N, C-alpha and C positions, 0 to 999 in steps of 0.2 A: 958844775958836774953833773950834779945830783938831777938839774932842772934836764940837762941833756938825756941824760939816761930814762930819766921819767916821760919824755917826751918820744924817745926811742920805742918805749916799752908799749905809750899807747896806742902810736902807729904800728907797731907789729899786730897789737891785738886787735886792731881796726880792718887790719888785712887780712888777720886767721879768719876775722869774724866774716868779714866780705867773700872772704873764698872761702868757705865753709858755705854761708847764703848760696853764694854762687852755684857751688856745686850742687846745691841742693835743688835749685831752680833749672838745670840744663836740662832743655827738652831734647825728647828724642825724635827721629824722622825716618822714613825711607824714600830713596832717590829711584826712579822709575822711568824707562824711555817708552814710551808707547807712539800708535800712530803713525807708524813709517810706511811711507809708499815711494814707489818710483814715478814721478809727476811728468816725467819727459824721460828721453832717452840717456840726459846727460844730468838729469836731476834728481836729486834723492832727498826727503824730508822726514824728519821726527821732531817728538815733544818730548821736554824735560818734566817731568815734574815732582814736586815734593811733596809729602803726606805725612803730618803729624802723627806720630803712634804714641805717644804719651800723653798724659794728662795735664803736664806743665804747660802754660801758652807759649807758643813758638812764636815770640816776633822776630820776623825776618829782618837782617841787618844786608848782607849781601852776597855773592856767593861767586868762587871758580868753579869751573866744571873742564874736567878732561875724559872724553871719548875718544877711545882708542876703534881705528877702524882698521877692517881686512884692506891690506895692502893690494892683494890681489884683483882690486878692482879698478886698480888707479890707469887712467890713459889720460894724454892730454895733461895739461896745466887743471888742476883741483883749488877749489878755492870754498871757502866756509862761509856762509852769511845766516843774519838771523830774518826772519819772515815777518814784514811787517802785517798789522793787523788788517788791511787792506789787500793783501795777497801779494804786493809787490816786496821784493826781497831788494836790502841795500847793498850796495859793493861791500860796505863792513861800515862798522862807525866810526873809522879814520873818514872815510869820506862824507861824513857828517849824516844825522837824523836830522833831518829837518823839522821845524820849531811845529809844534803841536801833531807832529805823528807817533802813532804808536806800533809799539811793536807787538808782533802775534803773541802775547803773555797776559794772565791774569795780574800779576803784578801792577801797582800804581809805579808812575812814570820815573818816579824818585828811585824806585826798586829795580827798574829792567835792567839787564847786563848791556855794557855801554862797548864790550868790544869780543871781536871772533876771530879767529886765525886756524888754518890747516896748517900743522908741521908737517911738511911734504918728508922729510926725512924722519920721524920717528911715526906718522899717520897717525896723529892724535887730532882732535879738534880742541882749540882753546877758547874759554869763552869765561869772562870776568864783568863785573859791575862794581858800581861805583857803591861806595859806605854813604846814604844818606842820613842826615840828621834825625830821621825817624823811621820807624820801618813798618812794614805791613804783617799780617798774621797770616801764618799758613794753616791750610783748612784741613782738619782732621778727618773729611766724612769723604765717598766715594772715592777718584782718585787722588784728591788732593787739591794741590795750587800748580797750575802749568806756570814753569818758569823761564820758557822760551821754546821757540819753535826754530828748530835747524834746519837748512838747506846748504846741503854739498853738492858744489857743481862743476863739472869736468867739460873742457873744451871741445871734447872729442863726443863720446858717450864711453860711459862706465863697462869695465871689462865683463864678461859674463861670470860673476862667482858672487857671493854674499857679503853683504857689509861688513856682517858680524860686529855691528857697535854694541862696546861693554864700555863698563864703568872703570875710569882710573883713580882710586883714592891713594895709591901707595905706589903709583910708578911715575917716576919722572921722565921728561922732566915737565911734566904738568899734571898734577894731582887734584881733585876735588877737595874742595876745601867750603864747609858753608860758617857761616858767620851771623849771631843773635844776640838781642840784647838780651840781657839778662842783669836785673838787678839796676836796668838803665846804663849797662855797662855792656859795650859791643865785644863780645866773644867768639872766637875760633872754637867751632862745636864739629868737634870729629866723633862721628858714628862710623868706622870703618865694618863694611861688610852689609849696610843696610842699603841694599841697590839689588834692583831685578831690571831685566829686559825680556823677562818672558813674555809679553804681550807682544813682542814686535811680529811684524809677519817675516823680516830680514828676506825679504824675496831676492832672487836670483837676477842679478842685474843685467837686464837686456838677455836673458837666458830665452832660448829657442824654445818653443810650444809644441809639442808632439803631436803628431797626427795620429790620434788612436782611431780604432774604427767605430760605426756606429754599429751599435747591435738593436737586436729587434727584428721586427717584420713577420708576414707570416696574414695568416687568413684567422680571424674569428667569427665564431658564430653570432648570426644577427640577434641583437637583443643584449647580448652579453656586453661586457666592461673594457672591451679590448685588450690589445695586447701590450707588455713593457719594451719601453724603447731606452736605451740607454749607451753607455760608452765600454768597449772592454777597458779601457784603463781611464787614469786621471792624474793630473800634475798638482803638486806642494812644493811651495805654499804660492800664495797670490794669485793663483790661476781658480777661475771660474767658469761656467759650461753652462750656457743656454740653448733648448729644445726651439727648433724653427719645423713650423708646420706649413709647409710651402715656402710663402715668405715671410710667415707673421710668425713673430716671435710666441713663445708659449711659455705662460709661469714668470719665474724669477730666474737670476744666475744659480745656481748650486757651485759652490766650493768643489774645487778638486781634494780626493781623498788620498791619493797615492794607489785607489784601486777602482774597480769597476764602477760605474755609476749606472744609476737608473731614475729616470726624467715618470716613472710611473707607469701605468695603463693608459693607453692612448687608441683613439677611433680611427678609424680607417680613412689614411691619407698618406703622403710621401713625407717622412721625416730628416730632417738632417741636426747637425748639433754645430756651432761653435763654440771656441774656448777665445777666454781673455786673461791677459795676464794685467789687471790694473795696476801695478805699478808700474808698469813699462808700454803702459798703451798698445800691447800688443793682442792681435787678433787669429785666429786662424780656422778653417774649417775643420771636422775631424772626418776621417775618410768614410766616403760610401755613404748610403741612406738606409732609412728603417721603411718598407712599405708596407700597411697595412693594407690587407681588405676585409669586405663582410661578408660572409656568406650566408646564404640561407640553409636551413638547420633541414639535414637529409632526416625523412622518415625511415628506419628500419623495416625492412619487409624481413618476412618470413615465409614459409611453407606451414601451411596450416595444418594445423593438427586436429585430430579428432574429426566426428562425434566419436566418443567413447562409448562403451558401454560399464553399467555402474560392475566395479569388479575386477574390469580388466585391465591388461599392463598398459597404461601409456607410455607415449612417446616422452622423448629427451626435448627440453625446453633448449634450444640451440644458444650457446652464449656469443656467438658471432652472427649477425644479419644475411641473407643473402645478397645485400649491398654494401658487406663487410665491416658493419658498424659491432664494433663488441661491448660488452656489457652485462648485466646482471638482472635476474628476475626477481619479480615479488608475488605470488609465492616462487619460491625457487624451484618447485618439481611440481607435476600436475598432479592432482589427487581424483581416483574414479570411486568415492567412497558414497558419494551422495550422488545425485539426478541433479542437472541443472547446470546452465551454463555459468562458467567462471571466466572474469577479466584476470590475465596474467600481464601485469606491466613490465616492459623491459626500459631498463634507465642506462641509457648509455654509459660506458667510462669517460671520466673527465676527459677535454683536449679533443674532443671529436665535436664535430658540429652539425649535431642530430635531435632530435625530437624523441621522447617517449612514444614507445607505442604500447598497445595494448593488442595482445590476443584473447579472443571468448574462445573458450574451451568447453563445447557441447558435451557431457555425459547425460547418456541417454539413459532412463531406467530400463529394466528386463521385462520385455513384456512377455506374457503367456500369450503364444498365439490361441484368437479365438476362430471357432468355425459354428456355422448352421448345423444341428448335430442330424446326422444322415441314421436313416432307418426310425424302428426296425422295419424290416423287410420279411417276406415269407421266399420261404426253398424257392428256387427258380422263379421268382421274381427280377426284372431289370433294375439293378441298382441305381444311384446317383453316381454321379462322377464326384471325387476325391478333390476339392479345391485345391490349386496351388499357391494360393494367394487368402490368407483368412482375413476374416473381414475386418480386424484392425490393421490389414495392410501388408502381412510378413508373407513373405513368398519362400517356398521350399520346396521338400520333395516328401512322397508318404513311402512307407514300408511296411505291408507289400503296398504295390503303387496302386492295385485297384482293389474294388470291394468284389469278394464273389458271394455268391449265393446259392453254392451247391449243395452244402448242408447246413443243416440246422446248428445253433448255437452262437455265444458270443465271441467276437475276433476284434484284438486289440491292433488300430493303425495308427502309427509311430509317423509323427510329422516332423521332419529337420527342419529349421530356417535355413534358408542361403546363407553363406557366410556374408561379414560386413555389417549382419542386422542384431540388435539388442532383442533377440529372442531366445526363450529355451526352447525344447523340443516338448511338445503338445500328444496327447494320445485320443484316439475317438475310438471308443467300444462302440462297435455297430453288431447290433443282434439281428440272427436270422431266425424267425422262427417255423416252426413244421407249420403243412398245411392241414388244416383241421375241415373237416366235412361235417357241415352244421346239421345237427339231427332233431327231428320234431316227433312228436305224438301225432302219429296219424288222426285222420279227420275224413268223415264221411264213412259210408255213401250217405248221401240225401235225395230226399225224395226231390222233383221240381214243385219249386214254390215253399220249401221247409226253410228253417231259419237255422243259417249253418253257423258252424263256430266261428272263432276270431284265429286269424293267423298270426301267430305270437310273432314278435319284435326281435324274441330273443331264443336262440336254441337251448335243448336241452343241454348242450354243450358247453353254453355260455355265449355263443356266438349274435351278437348284435348286426341289426339289417332292415333290409325293407324287400316285400314281397313284388311281385307284377304277376298277376294284378295284385291289387292291394288288399281286395277282400273275396271271399267265396261269394259267387252269383250262384243260382240256384233255378233264374230263369229259365235255363234251358238246359235237357238233359246230355249227357256224355261227358265224358272222362277230360278234365282241363287240366294244364299241367301249369303248378302255382311255381312260380320261379324266385327264390331266396338269393336275394344280392347282398352279402355280407358288408359292412362298413367298411369305411375307409380304415385302412392300417390294421387289420385284422386278419390274420394270415389264415381263410378261410375260401374254401371253393363255394361255388353256387351251390345249391342244393334247389331240388326240385320233387313238388309235392303231387301228385295225381288225385284231385280229388274226383269223387264219380257222383253225378248226378243221375240218377236213375228216373225214368220220365215213366210218365203214366202210360197206360198201353193208348196206341194210336187209337185212329177211329176204324172200328171195324166198318168192312166192304158190303156188298152185298150177299145176302146170303142165296146161295142157289139150293135147288132140291124141287121137289114132285109137287105140285099142286094141279087137282085137288087129291086126293088121297082118301081113301075111305075108308068106312069106321073098321075097325076090327084089323085093319090092314098092319102089319110088322116092318120092319127090317127097312123102314124109308130112312134114307141117309138127305141128312143134310147139311152142307157146312158151307164156310166164310174163309176168304183168303187168310193167311195166317197174318192177324195183327202184329204190326211191330211192337215190340217190347213188351208183348203179353207172354207171364207166365202161367196163363189159364185164362178158360174163356167163362162167362155166365149167359147161360141160355136162357130165354122165356118164351114158354112154350103154352099153347092155348089148351083149354080144358082138358083132360081125356088123353093128351097125350105125355109121352115119358119116355127118358133117354134110357136105353137099354145098353147103349155101349158109346165110349167115348168122350165120358161126361169132361166138364173143363177142359176140349179140345178144342181143335176148328171144327172136325167134323162128327157128327152125332148120329146114333141110330135110334131111330124113335121108333116106338111102337103106340098104335092109338086104340083105343078101347071101343068097346061097342058104343059107348057113349060119349064118343069123342065129338066137339063141335070144331067148326071154324073158328079162325082166329089169326091172331097175329104172332108172327115168331121175331123174336129180337136177340142180339147176342152184342156183351161186350168184352172187351178182353180186360184180363185182372194181369194185377203182379202187385209187390208190397205195397208200393206207394199209392192206390187205390186204383179204380177202373177207369178204361177209356171209354171216348164217344159213342154211345151205342148206335148199332147198326141201323139203316134204313128199316122199317115195318116191311117182313116179309106175309105179303095177306096168305093164309093158308085157307084151302077151302076142304071141308071134311064133309065128303058125299056121303050118303049112305053106301050102304053093303052093295058090292059092283054087281051089276046086274049080271042076270042068266044070258038073255041073249041083250045085243045092241048092234042097234041102226046106227051108221054113219053116213050122213049126207052132208052136202054144200061144199064149198071153197074155201080152202084154209090160207092163207098167206105166212106161216109160221110151223114152228115145231108143236104137234099136236100128237098127245097117246092116247088111245083107247083099250078098254078090256072087257069083257066079261066073262064070269066063270064058264061059261060053254062054249056060246057063239057070237061073234063080231059079222053082221051084214052089211057090208060096203056097197053105198049106191044103191039101197033098196028102193030108196024113193024117186030114184031116175039118175043122178049123177053127184061124184064127188072130186073135185079138183085139187088139185095141188100145183099151187104156183110155184116157179121159178124162185128158190131157194128157201123156201116151206119143205117141210118134212111131215110126214104122216109115219105113227106108230101104232101097230094093232097087236094087243095080246090078248089071248082067248086060252080059257082051259082046254077046249076039244076043236073048234072050229074058228076059221075065219072064211068068208065067204066074198069072191069079189065081183062085182054085175059090172054090165057091159058099161055101164056110166061112170066108170071107175077111171080117172085120167090125171097123171104126172106129168106135169108140164116140163120143159127143158130147164134144168138145173134143180128141178125139184125131187123128192125121193120120197118113196114108202118103203117101210118095213114092217114084217107082223113074222108073230112065233107064237109057240103055244107053249104056257109054262102054267102049271098051278100056283106058282109061289108068288111069281112076279106081276106087280102093277103098276100101274102108271103112276101113279103118286098125283102130284100138281102137275098143273099145264104151264109152263114159261109165260105163255100168252095167250090172248082169244084169238079166233081166227079173223083176221083183217076182213074187212068189208068196207064197200065204197062210202066214201063220207058225201053227202047230199052237194050236188054243183063239183064234184071232181071225180075223172077217170082213175079207176082202178090203173096199178101199174100195167103196163101193157107186158107183152111178153120180150125179153131177150131177143132182139133181131139177129138174125142169120148175116145181113148185109145193111149195113149202117151208113146213115151218110155223117156220122159224127164220129169222133174217136179220142179216146183219153190216155194220156201219157203222163211220166212214167206211170206203171202199173205192171206189178205193187210199186207202190209209193210210201215214203217214211212220214209225208205232210202235204205236202205239196205236190198238185196237177194240173195238167193242161187241159181245156174242153176245145176240142178243134170239130170246125165245121169242113166237112171235106165233100161235101154235093157241090151243087151249085150253089147259083148267087142267093141269098137268104136276106129278106127283108122284113121289119118288124120284131115283135119281142118274141124272146126265147124265153121260156120257163124251165126252169132246171130244179129239181125235188132230190136230196140224197135221203135213200131209204136204209134203215140198220137190217141186221141179219133178220130181227122178228117182225119187219115192218115196220117199224116207228120212224116217223120221220124226222130225221135230225137237220136239215138245212133246206132252204128252200132261197132262190135268185131269180129275178128278173134281169136279162140280158138284153142288149141293142144287138144289133146285126153283125157284130165284128166277125171276124173268123175265128180266133182264138179268145180262149177265157181262161183265168188264173185262178184257182180253188185253193183254200189253204184247210187241210183238216190233222193240223197237228196236236189239237186236243181232244181228237177220238180217239177210244180205244181202237186195238188191233183187232181186225175180224173183217166180215164180209159186208159190204156195202151197194146198193143200188141206186147207179144215178139215170131218174128217169128227164128225157127231154122232150119238152112239147114245141116245136116250131110250127104256127101255122095249124096245115091238117095232119105234118109229119107226127110220130111220135115214136122214140125208142127208148129202150131200157137197158142201159150198159151196167155191168159187173164192175166193182173196183176194190179191189185188195189193197187193206191198210197194214202195214207192217211197223213193230216199234221201232 
């Protein structure tokens, strides 16, 4: 009995120790369903995984798995199958797994499940496996060890509902139970709740695909990244979407999100989108398309601004171009603080196909108009014109508009630039000077030939200029006006300086007076024509002659002493400048005292004077003839006796008177006598074959033969009043002859004409 009790105690101890050991070595695990998909309209698959979660080795023995499904998916007859490694499913284990064929599982053949059914009444998939002699080890990495891949099939197609697979650990009639070898003993491992289906797609079986609208489209700017294309919605789970460019797929499938999708920016083309439910092999085109075009960028245009002047108020940079582009400027506003061009850059707002634009705004410096100075002017001068354009190109107007020179002084003329020019006003001060008369110290008078003073080129009141003539000449006498012309730019009139050059006296003319005179004679007058420019006369007389009246004049009264002698009388004109040319010598004969009784005989051809203190007897010796043009004067103190031989021919004269004081003085010429071989002047004919005209004449006259034919040479001689021969000519036999006596002094002349046997004397009067 003791022995039996001891054996029982020993067995209990072994059992307890074994039980405690087994409990200490029980592994933990995690059950998970993954990788589900609708492989066809009537086929739904998923995997069963075990993952060791503890540190204890998990030696898998076998397992039965209960998976509850949504009854709403059922249509037709539903069966569950194990998927073979080659992708072919067997009807079930009962239909037999051919030798050498393995299921789609990570378990060795001896651990693979051997039965699978679908309980239609409870909608549970029932999977169980055999207990092998030795098990495999469950992985503790990744998703663990795949136990099996299950396929659920229906004879028609699943209804449109989600399968909602769920683990059954406690739900009857078929719950999940896992067995493991613990210390070599096959034990059931219960780990309720360590399971998940979170990584299932759980697709809507045979659900329809919603046709969402394709979004996007429009135009983007050339060179841009394009525009986004998408859909306005998307489905989950198990639906993905693919973008098509024309007929060409773009990129990869994009899973639905239950919200709008985007495929990112696309370039110009027409785009469509297809949806695909992977689990059900369904495809659908999304509604519409997105048409993208590429636009050429627009260059914003603006009305030009400026140019402005420094400091001016500028215009505003418009934020909208004239072709409708909106944007911003940099700098934002125009500055006119400094001169020069500035580029203002317009950047279009986002979303507009437009380039940047640059507006160059010029700010010009403010210019002071410049002008060539006008003036100074003289009062009354014609002024210059105020230019309406400055030398630096500024146009405008003046106030006053024109320069006046009516009065002297300085006047400011203000130039106002025309609008739109960067310029200030300008002032031109124009000076009008009073007109000055240049003043000079008088020069002269000078004498001919004297060295004159210099004409000053600067007046005593400061005016400079030039003279015309430039220097004083004393070469000739007279008064010469020298004109001073002020230099340019001086308000001065011309000035005239009259410079007198006094001449030397002119040449003395012929002295007139009696000759001969007698010693002791008084009151004898000698004279000369007034000498030009003479202020005095210097007479030279023979010895014994003295001036008793008229000294230093052109007519002197002379007395002759009883010892006076014959000689020469001369006279020169004098003035402060000197003496003129001396006269021709006047030969004076001084005869002894006048005889008491004088006999006068002979022939005279000039004027002669005879005197005696008592008696003159004319033609005492036979004859006394006075020829035409001659004259005889007889002056006696008591008697004049004319005897029968006294003859006065035509145009001659004779005069006699009694005087105790008058005397003949010097004779003007000697009695003319015939020269050897020359006939004396014939008498003036009463009837002539020749005539002269015009008569009197101022210079020219014609000698005309009025008689019959005349051949041979005609001799013509012209005599002066005193019988002196002044011209001779030998003429041919023409009827008329021209003579010129312009140079002869005025007076009476005798023209003697000898033509063959015929001789005549014609009287000719020469006028001034």
